[in-house]
N, C-alpha and C positions, 0 to 999 in steps of 0.2 A: 434436800433441792435448792438449787441457786435460783433467783429469780431477780430480774431488773424489774423495780418499779419506779416510775417517773411521777414527781410530784411538782404541781404547780407552785412556785416560790412567787412572793410579791413583798419587797421591802420598802414601807411607805418613807424611811429616813434614807433611801439609795438616792443617787445622784439623778436618776431618770423619773424619781416617784415611784408608785406602786404599779409598777409595769411588769404583768406577769412573764414568767418563763418556765420551762420544765427543768427540772434538775433530775437526773438520774443517781440511783442508789443500787446496789448489789445487796441482797440480805441472803440469808440462809433460811428457808420457808420450811416449816415443820407441818405434819398433819395436824388439824384441829386449829392452825393459826388464823386469826380474822384480821382484817385490813387495819384494824385499829391497832390489834398487838404490833403489825408490821410498823405503824406510824410511831410507835412508842421505842422498839428496837432503832430505828432510824434517830430518834429523837436523843436516846440513851446512849448510843454506841457511836453514831457516825456525825450527827448534826444537831447540837442542843439549841440553835437558833430557830428550828422548825416550830412554828406554831399552829395549833389545831385545838380545836374543843372537844372533851370529853368528859363523862363523869360516871354514869351507873354502870356501863359495861354490860348491860342486860337488856338493851332495847326498850328500854323506860323513859329515859329522860328525854331522849330525841338530840342531845347534844352535839353528838358526832356525825351527823349527817353530813355527807360531801358527792361531789359528783365522781363516780366511779366508771371508766369507761365510758363518759357521755351521759350517765344517767343517775339521778338522785337516790343514794342508798344509805343505809345506817352502817358504819364502819365496823361498829361493834357486832352488828349481825351477818356481816358477810364473809364467809370463809375465803381465805387467800387462795389457796392452790384451785380448788373448783373454779373460782373466776378466772384464774390465769389460763387454766386448760379451755376453758371455754371461750375466751376471747384472745387468747395468745399475748395479752399485754396486760399490764396494772398502769393505768394512768388516773392520779388523784387529782382533782380540781376543786376549788371551791364552788360551792351550790351556784347554779346561775341564778339570773335574776334579782341577785342581792350585791350590795356594793362590797368589795374586798376590803378587808382593813389591814390584815397581813396573811401572807400564804394561804392557809385554808379558813381562816377565821373571817367571818362575813358580818356585815352590819346588821342586826335583827331588828332596829328600832323601827322601821317602815313595817314588819310583821306585826310587832306588838300595835301600833298604831291602827292597823286595821282591825285586829283583834278588838280593840278598846272602842272603835266606831260601831261594832254591831250591839255593844253593851253585853258582853258576857254573863248577863246575871238574871234573875227572875223578876219581873216586874209585879208585885203583890201589895200594892198600896191599900191600906184600909180594910185589912183581912182582920178576921177575929183572932183571937190570942190561940195558940195552939194547946190542944188539950194536954194537960200533965201526963207524962209516964207512957205517952203511945210511941212505940219504937218503930213503926212503919212508915213509909213515904206516905204523905198526904196531901190533898188539894182541897180548895175550897169549894163547896156547893155554890154556883152562881145563879140558882134560882131558888125560891121558896125558902128563903133563909129569915124570913120575917118571924119573930115570935120563937124561934129556937135558940135553945142554949148552945154556948159556944162550942160544945163536944159534939153536938149534931150538926154543926155546920160544916163538920169536915167528913170527907170521905178517902178512902185508900186508894191510891193509885193501883189498877191493876196491872198486871202483867204485861199485856197487850200494850198499853199506853206507855211502860218502859221501853219496851223492845223496839218501838217505833223510833225512839231516839237514841238507841242502844248503840248504832255505830260511829254516830257523831260524839257521843260520850268517851270514846275510844281514843280520841285524839291525843298525841303527845307533843306537839306543837313542835315536830320537829324541822317544819318547813320545806319537806319534800315535794310537796303537791306545788306550792307556789313556784319552787325550782324548774319544776315540769310545766307550768303554764305558759301556754302560746299567746293568751289574752295579756297576762302580765308583762310579757317580753315586749309587747307594743305600747302598752297603757300602764304605766306605774302608777296610775290612780285607781285601777281596778281595784275592788275590794278582795279579790283573789279566793281561791277555793279554800283553803285553811278557814279563814274568817266565816265565809258560807256555810261551811258544814257546821261550825261551831253556832252560828244562827239558827240552823234548824234545830240543834239541840235546845233552843229556848222557844223557838217559834211552835215547836211541834210538842212541847211540854204542855199537858193539861192544865197545868197550874199558873201558865202565862197569863197575866190579864191585859196585855196591851200588844195582842198577836197583830192586829191589823195595823196599828202604828207603827209596827216593825217592819211589815211587809210592803207598806206604801213607802218607806225608807230605803230597802232594799231594791225597790223597783225603779229607782230614780237613776240617774247618769252614773257610770262606772259601777253599777251594780250587776245582780243576779242575771240580767237578761243579757250582759255583753258577754257571757261565757260562750265559747264557740263549740264546745262538747267535743273537744280533740279525746278526751277520756285519759289523757296524760296522768292526771291526778289521781285518779283511782287506780291506774295500772301500777304508778310507782309508789303509791302510799305502803309505809311498811306494817302498819296496822290494821287493814283492811277497813278504813273508814268510810270508803267510797264516797269522796266529796261530791262528785257530778251525781250520785242518787240523792244527796241531800239538797242539791241546787234545782233539781226537776222537781223535787217534792216541795219546796220553797215556790217555785214558779206556778206548781199545779194550786197551791193555797192561795197565792195571791189572785188567780184567775177566780178560784171559787169563791173568794171574798170580794169580786167586783173590782178589784184593782187592774183594769185594763188600759188605762189612759197613758200607754207607754208604746214605744215601737216593739217592744220585743213581745208583748202580749196581744198587740193588734197583728203582728206577724203569725202568732201561732192561731189566731183566729181565722186569718186568711188562709192559712194552710188547711184548715179544718174546712172552711167553706169550700175551696177549690176542690177537696177531694169529694166531698159531698156533691158538688155541682158537676164536675167531669169525670171524677174517679182517678185523678192524677194531678201533680202540682202545676199550676198554670203562673210561671214565675212572674210574666208579665203584669197579671193582673194582680198577683201579691203585692207587687212593689207599690203600685197606687194604692192599695188598701193599707199597706202599712205606713207608707211614709206620706199619705196624701197627694194630691195633684201637683202642688208647686213644687214640692221637695222632689218628686219624681223626674219632673223635668231635669233637674241637675244631673239625674241619673241616666240620660239619653246616651251621652257618649260612652258610659261604661256597658251601657246596653248594647250598643252596636260592636263593640269590641267583642262581647260576650256571643253575639249573633254570628260574627265571623268566624267564630272558634265553635260553632255548633252549640253552643250553650243556651240558647234563647230561642225556644219555639215562638213561631208565629202567633201572636194572640188571636188573630182574626179568624184563622183557620183551625184553632185549637178544637180538635174532636173530643167528644166523650168516648170513654171506653166501651168497649161491648159489654153487655149486661148490666149498664148502670144502675139499673133496678135493685140488682143484689146488693151493691154499695149504700143504696139509700135505704134500705130494708135493716141493715146493719145500724145505722144511724137511727132508725126509729125504735129499735129493739135497746139500744143505748139508752135512749130518752125514757122509755118506759120504765127501765131498770133505776133509773134516777128517781123517777116519781115516786115509785114503791120505796125507796131508800128514804126519800124526803117524808113520805108520810108515816114511816116507821120510827124517824127520829122524835124524842119526847118534846 
């Protein structure tokens, strides 16, 4: 089966610099051929100057991630003929939200800078020495350690604790989630979903001893609260890491730890209060509670535009929903369950 594929080319030594353009190649596609196979075929038989990354060919290393027909995918994992039949075309481009170095090769240094920024390691200072010969995962007992031998100061990490961070541990650093991120597209300083998913792997680890410090840092500017929940990172992750779920867990943990002195946490609290008070979102009141009075004044022109398009309910006549008492009963039940849970904690 003959297929025409179009590949984004970019020559940094060209006269116009690295200005991308699409170049077409005709190839003979066979059943079972992947997009990466097609790239190798072009490079080996038609154009040896084509540049792209690849390594394992088994969807393990993440090196071959590209934008395929507008969406980030692993070239080694994507079958060529089914993709062509589904889309009617094969257009291969470098990952979005990255600087292009040559053809399909992008600069990953900002990606690694963001990963390093969240400190991808466990903080376990002043821990007792590990017991010899124990092959199990272990974590330190944080209370009642006085007078115990070093062997008794440790406990095995149970299965549920490992499963809690299991998805984040599956990340292969391919960068697909960052390529699909709407926030990163407009804010290059955003820590981005890959790093946030990796952050949950350590914040959610029972052995981590600086959880609150991490959460305070992640709650700052360009951090986890800047995510707009477009769900693209989870949709296009080739390993089902579910970065958005990790971000939501980080946010919940931060609020649980009382780290609420930021716009994101205040916005969540204002949403909860609005639902409890009137049974729906009161956007006007939420703006004041999130940004404060003075900063909210600067949002008046934007609010007027929203009102002109029917997006801003009038705050003074904002009604409660019918049977608001039922909503309040839900809140009361939640508070009761929280109290019971706190009493059960050791």
